[in-house]
N, C-alpha and C positions, 0 to 999 in steps of 0.2 A: 916430519915429525920432530927430528933432532933441532930444526930451526926454531919450532914452536918451544920446544923444552927450553932451549937457552934463551928465549925471549922471557918465558916465565922465570926462568932462574936469575935473569939480569933485573927484571922487575922487583923481585922479591928482594933482592940484595941491595938495590937503591933505596926501596922504602924501609929496609932494616938499619941502613946507615943513617938515613935521615931521621928516623925515630930515636935511635941512640944519640945523635948529635944535638937534637932538639931537646930531649929530656936531660942531657947533661949541662944545658946552658939555661935552664929556667929555675926559679926559686918555688918548691913544690908548697911552701905556705903561701906564698903569693898566688899560686895557681888555684889553690883551695879557697882562698878569700875572694878572688874574682868569681869563681863558680857559685860560692853562697851568697854572694852580693847581687848576683845577675835577676833579672826580672823575667822569669820563663814564660809569662803571658805572650810575650813577642814572639816566642816559638811556633805559636798556632797559626798566626797569618803568615809567617815564613813557610811553614809546612803546606799551608793551603795554597800559598803563591807558588810553590814548586809544583806542585800537582796541577795546577793551572796552566803553569809552562809546558807540562807535558801535553795537556790537552791542545795547546796552542801548535805544539809539535806535529799532533795528529792532524789537525786542520791543515796545515802546510804540507804533510806527506800525502793528504788526499789530493791536494793540487797536483803535487809531483806524480802520483799514479793515476791521474785523470786519463792521459791517453793509452794507459793499460787497462784499466778497469775503474769505473766510478764506485767506490766504496763508502760504507757509513762511516762517521767520525769514531764512534762508540768501538768498533771492531779494530779500528787503527789504533785507537788508545790503548786498547789491551796489549797490542803487539808492542808498542812503544814503551810500555810498562815493563813487559817481558824482558826487552832488550837491555835497558837500563839496569834492571835487577841482575841480568847475567852479567853487565860489567861491573857490578858492585860485588858479585860472589865468584865468579869464573875468572881464570888467568887469560892472558892474551888478548885483552880487548875483544873477547868474542861476542859481545853483546849485539853489534850491528848484523853479524851473521845470523845470529838467533832470531832477531827481530824479522829477518826476510824469511826465516824458515817456519817462523809462527805464522806469519800472513799467509804465505804461499801453500801451507798446509790447510789452512782454513777456507782458503777461495780456490784451490788447485790452480794456482799461478806458477809461472816459471820463475824459480828461486833466482835465477840470473837478473831477469828483468826486474824483479822485485828489489834485489840488491844493488842494482844499477841506480834506482831512485834513491836508495840509502846513500850512495856514493855522492850523488848530485845534491843530495840534501847536506851532506857536511860541507861541500863546497859553497853552499848558499851560506850555511852556518859560518864559514870562515870570512866571506864577504861581508855579511851583515856585521860581525863582530868589528871588522876593520873599518867599516863606515862609522860605526858608533865610536871606534878609537879615533878616528881622525876628526870627527865632529867634536870629540872632547878636548882638541888642541886648542879650541877658541877659548877654553876655560882653565886649562891646565897647563902649566910651563914644564913639559916633560924633559927629562934628561935626553940630549941630542942622540945618544946610542940606542934609547929605546925607540925613538921616532925613526931612526935609520932601519932598525929591526923591523918596525912595521911595514916600512916600503919593500923590503925584500921578501917578507911573507907575501905581501900583496902580489908581486910580480909572480911568485912560486904559484899561487891560488890562480892567477890569470892564465899561466901555462896550462895547468891542470884543466881548467874550465875550456881553453882552446882545443885541448886534445879529445875531452868528452865531445866538444859539439863537432868536431871533424869525424870523430867516429860515428857520430850519429847521422851527419850529413853525407859522408863518403864512407859508408860501412864497407863496401867491397874493397875499396883502396886500403883501409885500415886492416881488414881482414888478411889481406894479401901480404902486407908488409909485415904482419907478426906470424903468419902462419907458414908463409912460404919458407923462410929459415929454419923453423921447427919442423918442417917436412923432411929436410935432409938428414935429421937425427931419428925423427918417429913420424911416420906417417900417422899412425894411430892417434899419438898427442895431437898432432897438427889438426886432424878432424875434430876431435874433441875441443880442443881450443877454439876452432871456428864456430862450432856450435854454440859454445858459452858466450862468445863476442857477439854473434847475431841477436841471441837473446838479450844480451846485456844492452845492445843498441836499441832495442825495442823500449826498454826501461827509461831512454833518455829521451824519448819524444818530446817531453815538456820543453826541450831546449830550442825546439823550432817555433815556439809559440811566444812572441814578445810580451803578449799581455800577460800570459801565465808567470814569465820570468819577473815581470815587474812586482806582481802580488807576491810571489813567493820571497822575493827580496824585502818587500816592505814587511811582510809578516816575520822574517828573520831579523830585520832591525828593531821591530817592536818586541819580539822575544827577549833580545839581549838587553834592552833598555829596562824591559820588566823585570828580568833576572837580576840586573844589577842593583835595582830599588829594592827587591826582597831581602838582598844583602844588608842593606842599610838598616832594616829592621833589628838585626842582632847587634849593631852598634848600640841602638838605643836600649836594649835589653842589658847591656854591660855600662850603662851610663854614660856613653860616649856620643857625642854629638859634632862628629867633623863635618867639613862642607859635604854637600851632597855628592860631589865628583869622587870623594875618597872610595864611595861604594864601586864606581867604575874603575878605577885603578885596581881595587881588589880583584873585581872581575878579570880584567884583562891580564893580571899576573897570575891568578889562579889557573886559567885557561890554558894559558901558556905551559904551566907547571905540570898540569894533568895530561897533557899530551906526550909527556915523557913515560918511559917504561917505568912501570910501579907494580906494587902488588894489587889485588882485586880491591875496589872501593877507594883507590887513589890514597890509601893510606901513607902518611908521610909526606908525599909530594904536596898534595893539597894544603897540610898543615904548615910545610915550611913556606908555602907560597903565600899563605896569611901573613905569616911572620915577616916575610919580604916586604910584601905590600904595606904592612903598618909601618916599617921603616921608611920607606918612600912616602908614604903620607905623611909622616912627621917630618921629613926632610922638606916637603914642600909647605910646611906650615899650616896644614889643615885641621890638625888637633890642636886644642886649647890647653893640652897639658900633655906632660911626658908619657908615653905608653911604653912599659916594659915588655919584653919578650914573653914573660910569663902572662900577661893579660892577653897578648896577642894569640899565645896558644889556646887559652880558653876560650877565646873567642872562634878560633878554626874548630875547635871540638864541637861546640854548640851548633856552629853553622854547618858541620859536616855531618851530624847527626840528623839535623832538620832536613838535609838533602838525602842522606842515606837510608835511614828506616821507613820512612812511608813509602818511598818507591820501591823498595826490597819487599816489603812485607805485600803490597798490592801487586807487584810483580809476580810474587810466588802464589798469591792467589788465582790469578789468572793463568799461571802456568799449570795450576792443578785443573782448574775450570776446562781448560783445553786439552787436556789429558797429554800434556808434553812432559817428558822426564828428561832429566840432566843428561842421561846416557843417549837419548836421541839427538843431542844436539851435538853435531859433528861438522867440521869445516868441509868435509868432502862431500856433503849432500849439497853444499852450495857449488864448491868448485867443479862438479861433475853436472851441475845444471839440472839435477833431477826434480 
């Protein structure tokens, strides 16, 4: 509990510092002019695109859950929306756990097994994004440091994938390696962890089917390309027409930034990422004019709003429809495998 509280505090602190720093570096009149001059009609396809991306996530999750149980896409979509809503409103990035709780409650599934598919999804998400990142090397001359960072992230993701694969294929060995040392301190804890790991391994069954892996990976690549392109629409809203690859630079930088601790909804980290991305895009000569931090901030607020409000509102609707309450959402429900 203390660790969770510290994570919440650190996230709020980072967001607060970033917000204060950003607001001290912009011209408020220029920000207001950028807002007043924007064409907000472009926010409609951006928001619809964001919701379509959530539907694609539900389709991908269906493939991941196939070995556990074949479910309808609309029931998965509602849980996806609830999970992302929780990330927007609740601290400690609890949304992935909330998604597992939502789906397992509706269909009487093991929370550990469902959560395993969410973990696998995040791995595929990372690999898909890295593939799009590498494909962009053919069109963008990135700084060498950014290329190296992408390589090391890839190595880290591969290690996670290998661990998950071995846990599924060699479940008994994996359970022994983890639970045997735990048994020296607490037999009760060791028994509980063993139960969780075995249910978790069931949720990784998709990793044993090459055809499913390829399909899930292709969906992940499409998802990131589509997400990047929707971000370009807000460039148009502000009368900016950079090269199309600018949208993917923005995507890569923002994804890295929101992985850092922050307040719910990624306030501060997302906006700082957009400003950094604008600077990088400008340095690569993709804008046909000089773009100030004030315009970059205005862009970030509009794009953030397009991503935040539709998901949050629809997620709250599904939360009420499924008779879930925020106080029902506890990490211990997943950790105990109930």
